C-alpha positions, 0 to 999 in steps of 0.5 A: 500500500502507498504511504501517501495521504488521501486523496492524491494524484497518481500516474498508473500503468496497467499490466496491459501497458495503458497509462493514465492519471487519476485522483486516488480517493481510497486504497484497499489491499486489492484495489485503488479507488480513483476518480476522473481517470484520464489517459495520457496521449502523445501528440505533435503538440505534446502530452494531452489528456483524454477520457480513460473510460469513455463510456463510464460516468466520469463523476463516479469512482472506478476500482483499479485492481492491483497489481498496477505500477504507480508513480507520482506525476511531475508538477506540470502534469499534476497542475494540468490534470487539476486545471481540467478536472 
């Protein structure tokens, strides 16, 4: 389990190789419970965000099963995420 105070913003990378950023609101032994997940897409203009689960209700929590790779975002990435969520 992470030793960060909840909530916090984190970068996730799944076993399938998908990368996204989200606010972690809760953590259990088996899951991260997150809000407003956005995938990170590289474009000619740099990194951009897009909905991670396009057909899901963006305002409802999502369970992300462990194991998954997590890392703190860069300050720039975190600021961009916070400005659009």
